[in-house]
C-alpha positions in Angstrom: -25.0 24.9 24.5 -26.5 23.5 21.3 -26.1 26.1 19.3 -22.2 25.9 19.6 -20.4 25.1 16.1 -18.8 21.7 15.7 -15.5 23.2 15.7 -13.2 22.4 12.5 -11.8 18.5 12.4 -8.1 17.9 12.5 -9.0 15.8 9.6 -11.6 14.0 8.0 -11.8 10.6 6.2 -14.7 8.3 4.0 -15.5 4.9 5.1 -17.8 2.2 2.6 -17.5 -1.5 3.2 -18.2 -4.3 1.3 -19.5 -2.7 -2.6 -19.5 -6.6 -4.2 -20.3 -5.1 -7.7 -21.1 -6.7 -10.7 -22.6 -7.1 -13.9 -25.4 -9.0 -12.9 -28.8 -9.4 -11.5 -30.4 -8.8 -8.3 -29.2 -12.5 -6.2 -29.0 -13.9 -2.5 -26.4 -14.7 -0.1 -24.9 -17.7 0.6 -27.8 -19.1 2.9 -30.4 -17.3 0.3 -32.0 -15.3 3.0 -30.8 -11.8 1.9 -30.9 -10.0 -1.6 -27.8 -8.4 -2.9 -27.9 -5.4 -5.2 -24.9 -6.7 -7.6 -25.6 -3.4 -10.1 -26.9 -0.6 -7.8 -24.3 -0.9 -5.6 -22.0 0.9 -8.4 -24.9 4.0 -8.2 -24.3 3.4 -4.0 -20.8 4.1 -4.6 -21.4 6.7 -6.8 -23.5 8.6 -4.6 -21.4 8.2 -1.6 -18.3 9.5 -3.7 -20.3 12.6 -4.9 -21.4 13.1 -0.9 -17.5 13.3 -0.8 -16.7 16.5 -3.1 -19.5 18.2 -2.5 -18.4 18.0 1.4 -17.2 21.7 2.7 -14.4 19.4 4.6 -13.3 17.4 1.9 -12.4 14.0 2.9 -8.6 13.1 3.5 -8.5 9.5 2.2 -11.2 7.3 1.9 -11.6 3.7 3.6 -12.5 0.3 1.2 -12.8 -2.1 3.4 -13.0 -5.1 1.1 -15.0 -6.7 -1.2 -15.1 -4.6 -3.5 -16.1 -6.7 -6.2 -18.3 -10.0 -5.9 -16.7 -13.4 -7.0 -19.3 -14.1 -9.6 -17.1 -12.1 -11.6 -14.8 -14.6 -11.4 -16.8 -17.4 -12.9 -17.8 -14.9 -15.8 -14.4 -13.8 -16.6 -14.8 -10.9 -15.3 -13.0 -10.1 -13.2 -10.8 -7.6 -14.9 -13.5 -5.6 -16.1 -15.4 -5.3 -12.9 -12.0 -3.9 -11.1 -11.7 -1.5 -13.6 -15.5 -0.7 -13.6 -15.0 -0.1 -9.3 -11.6 1.8 -9.8 -12.9 4.3 -12.1 -15.8 5.1 -9.9 -13.6 5.5 -6.9 -11.4 7.7 -8.9 -13.3 10.7 -9.9 -12.9 11.5 -6.3 -10.0 13.9 -5.7 -8.8 11.9 -2.5 -6.4 9.2 -2.1 -8.0 5.3 -0.9 -6.9 2.6 1.2 -7.9 -0.8 0.3 -8.5 -3.4 3.1 -8.6 -7.1 0.9 -11.2 -9.6 1.7 -13.0 -13.1 0.5 -14.0 -11.7 -2.8 -10.5 -9.8 -3.7 -9.4 -13.5 -3.1 -12.1 -15.2 -5.5 -11.2 -13.2 -8.2 -7.5 -13.3 -8.2 -4.1 -14.5 -6.4 -2.4 -13.2 -3.5 0.2 -12.7 -6.1 -1.7 -10.8 -8.5 -3.4 -8.4 -5.4 0.0 -7.9 -4.6 0.7 -5.8 -8.2 -2.8 -4.8 -8.7 -4.5 -1.4 -7.6 -5.9 -3.0 -4.7 -2.2 -2.8 -3.1 -2.6 1.0 -1.7 0.7 0.2 0.2 1.7 3.9 0.4 5.9 4.5 -1.7 8.5 6.9 -1.4 10.1 7.4 -4.8 8.2 4.4 -6.6 8.9 1.6 -3.9 7.0 1.0 -0.8 8.1 2.5 2.1 8.8 1.6 5.5 5.6 1.1 7.1 4.6 -2.6 5.6 4.7 -6.1 6.7 7.5 -8.5 5.2 6.8 -10.9 2.7 4.1 -11.0 0.8 2.1 -9.8 3.9 -0.4 -7.3 2.6 -0.3 -4.8 6.0 1.1 -1.4 6.4 0.3 2.0 8.4 0.5 5.2 7.5 0.0 8.2 9.2 -2.3 11.6 7.6 -1.4 13.5 10.3 0.6 14.5 13.1 0.0 12.3 16.6 -2.8 9.3 14.2 -1.7 6.2 13.2 -3.9 3.9 10.6 -2.7 -0.1 10.6 -4.0 -2.0 7.4 -4.3 -5.7 8.3 -4.2 -8.6 6.3 -7.2 -10.6 7.7 -6.0 -13.7 5.0 -2.5 -14.0 5.4 -3.6 -17.8 7.0 -6.3 -18.7 4.6 -7.4 -21.0 2.1 -8.3 -18.2 0.0 -5.7 -16.9 -2.6 -3.2 -19.4 -1.7 -1.9 -22.4 -4.1 -3.0 -25.5 -2.6 0.6 -27.2 -3.1 2.0 -24.1 -0.7 2.7 -24.8 2.6 0.7 -21.4 3.8 -2.2 -24.0 2.2 -1.7 -26.8 3.9 -1.3 -25.0 7.5 -4.8 -23.0 7.0 -6.2 -26.5 5.6 -4.7 -28.3 8.8 -5.8 -25.5 11.0 -9.8 -25.4 9.9 -10.4 -29.1 9.5 -9.8 -28.9 13.4 -13.0 -27.5 14.1 -14.9 -27.7 10.6 -15.6 -31.2 9.2 -18.4 -30.6 6.6 -17.3 -31.3 3.2 -18.2 -27.7 2.0 -15.5 -25.1 4.2 -17.8 -22.6 3.3 -20.8 -24.2 5.3 -19.8 -23.6 9.5 -18.9 -26.0 11.7 -22.0 -27.3 13.3 -21.7 -25.5 16.6 -22.8 -22.4 18.8 -20.8 -19.3 19.2 -17.5 -18.1 18.3 -16.1 -21.7 16.5 -19.2 -21.1 13.6 -15.9 -18.8 12.6 -13.9 -21.9 11.2 -15.2 -21.6 7.5 -13.3 -21.5 4.3 -14.6 -17.7 3.8 -12.8 -16.3 7.0 -9.2 -16.1 7.6 -6.5 -14.9 10.6 -3.2 -13.3 11.0 0.0 -15.3 10.7 2.4 -14.8 14.1 4.7 -13.3 12.1 2.3 -10.3 10.9 0.7 -10.3 14.5 4.7 -9.6 15.4 5.0 -7.0 13.4 1.5 -5.2 14.4 2.4 -5.2 18.2 6.1 -3.7 17.5 3.8 -1.2 14.9 1.8 -0.6 18.2 4.5 -0.4 20.7 6.0 2.6 18.7 2.7 4.4 18.4 2.9 3.9 22.3 5.8 5.4 22.8 4.9 8.5 20.6 1.5 8.8 22.2 0.1 8.2 19.3 -4.0 7.1 18.1 -4.4 4.4 16.3 -7.1 3.2 14.2 -6.7 -0.7 13.0 -8.9 -1.2 10.0 -9.6 -5.4 8.4 -12.0 -6.9 6.8 -12.7 -9.2 9.5 -13.3 -7.6 12.4 -12.3 -9.0 16.0 -13.9 -8.4 18.5 -17.1 -11.2 19.2 -20.0 -8.7 20.1 -19.2 -6.3 17.0 -20.3 -8.9 14.6 -22.1 -11.8 14.2 -19.3 -14.8 15.3 -19.3 -16.3 11.8 -17.6 -13.2 10.7 -14.6 -13.5 13.0 -11.1 -14.1 12.5 -10.1 -17.3 12.7 -7.4 -16.0 16.0 -9.2 -12.9 16.5 -8.3 -13.6 20.5 -4.6 -12.9 19.5 -5.6 -9.9 17.8 -7.3 -8.5 20.4 -4.4 -9.2 23.4 -2.6 -7.5 21.1 -4.8 -4.0 20.9 -5.8 -4.5 24.0 -1.6 -4.5 25.4 -0.9 -0.9 23.9 -2.4 2.0 25.2 -2.5 3.6 21.4 -5.5 1.7 19.7 -8.5 3.4 20.1 -10.3 2.0 17.2 -11.2 -1.4 15.2 -12.7 -0.8 12.2 -14.0 -3.7 9.6 -16.7 -5.5 7.3 -17.3 -8.7 6.0 -20.8 -8.3 8.2 -23.0 -6.7 6.0 -25.3 -6.4 9.0 -22.6 -4.1 11.0 -22.5 -3.9 14.4 -20.7 -2.1 17.5 -19.0 -2.5 20.6 -16.9 -0.7 22.9 -14.7 -2.8 24.9 -15.2 -2.6 28.3 -11.5 -3.5 29.5 -9.6 -1.3 26.8 -12.4 1.5 26.1 -11.6 0.6 22.4 -14.2 0.9 19.9 -15.0 -1.7 17.2 -17.3 -0.7 14.6 -18.1 -3.3 11.8 -19.7 -1.1 8.9 -22.8 -2.2 7.3 -22.1 -3.8 3.7 -22.9 -1.9 0.0 -23.8 -5.2 -1.1 -27.2 -6.0 0.9 -28.1 -2.0 0.6 -31.8 -1.4 -1.3 -30.9 1.0 -4.5 -33.0 3.7 -2.6 -30.6 3.6 0.4 -27.4 4.6 1.1 -23.9 2.8 2.9 -21.4 5.0 3.7 -19.8 7.3 6.7 -17.5 10.2 6.8 -15.4 10.4 10.1 -14.0 13.9 11.6 -11.3 13.3 14.1 -10.7 15.8 17.0 -8.3 16.1 19.8 -10.1 13.4 22.0 -12.8 11.9 19.5 -14.0 11.0 16.4 -17.5 11.5 15.4 -19.3 8.9 12.0 -22.0 10.9 9.9 -23.4 8.0 8.4 -25.5 7.8 5.5 -28.8 5.7 5.6 -27.9 2.5 6.8 -24.8 3.7 8.9 -26.0 5.5 11.8 -24.0 8.4 14.1 -22.0 7.5 16.1 -19.1 9.8 18.4 -15.7 7.8 19.4 -14.2 9.3 22.6 -10.8 8.3 22.3 -9.8 5.8 26.0 -8.2 7.6 28.4 -5.3 5.2 28.9 -2.7 7.6 26.9 -2.0 10.1 29.7 -3.6 8.4 32.2 -1.7 4.9 31.6 0.8 4.9 33.9 -2.1 5.6 36.7 -4.1 2.7 35.7 -6.7 4.0 34.6 -9.4 2.8 32.0 
């Protein structure tokens, strides 16, 4: 059986997270415990692009899971230049890129600027947004690369101190929320506690009720069509798939929605540069947190290619990213029988 050739996938896609490019010397993370390779992250992106371009089966699209450039660019007046540099590298490939927004996007740009930028990858029809996106200035949408499969891009900083004007109602509501748990003068310092409450920092955010209702509606439609849904976000939502300090503020509400729908098969995120993985015992949904390019040494790699089949997704990792097989939960055909 081991000699049987792998069947042709229905489609493939690439994944990469936390490039955080800046044209500056190497440095360290916020707590100065991890080295960051700001310039060489561009070469690691180039390695990924070359691999995808030379692959026998070309990816249908690329998922860029957020933090495409580093916040240090802002103070140097280099935000636009750095973004152009990375996007030029990404445009060398033959396929579309779906961009997720992370905290470093908001360190560099306002929400309104991001919505007008090339980092807004909401699918368009005849030059106008398609019907697959959330309302207002929420950056969330869904797309279908192949019949029976849907991908949902979430806006994990819809509720946040980042990207919002301090005078805005959204900013004040987010400030009120974080102050319930974090009394530090510097809100990038986590609360002095253990466990999931450490997530209430300024570099995280959450999803508004409006976005949660939209997600619930999208998944209900996918349930009815018996589609397989992969959700992507910069922030992880399962506490066993990441360090608790990297979780979305209202991860529990997102998890509750996911657990109430039979269509979801996988949740992919970035943000935690160490990566992580957990399969939800209740639902069988796979929660993958991708290792970050920014803390990957220049002689290594951090990207993956996912091949999608009828009953599973196969991740072929490169460098720090390990190979994984995500067998789809059996809830699609067995949901009516109470199977897990």
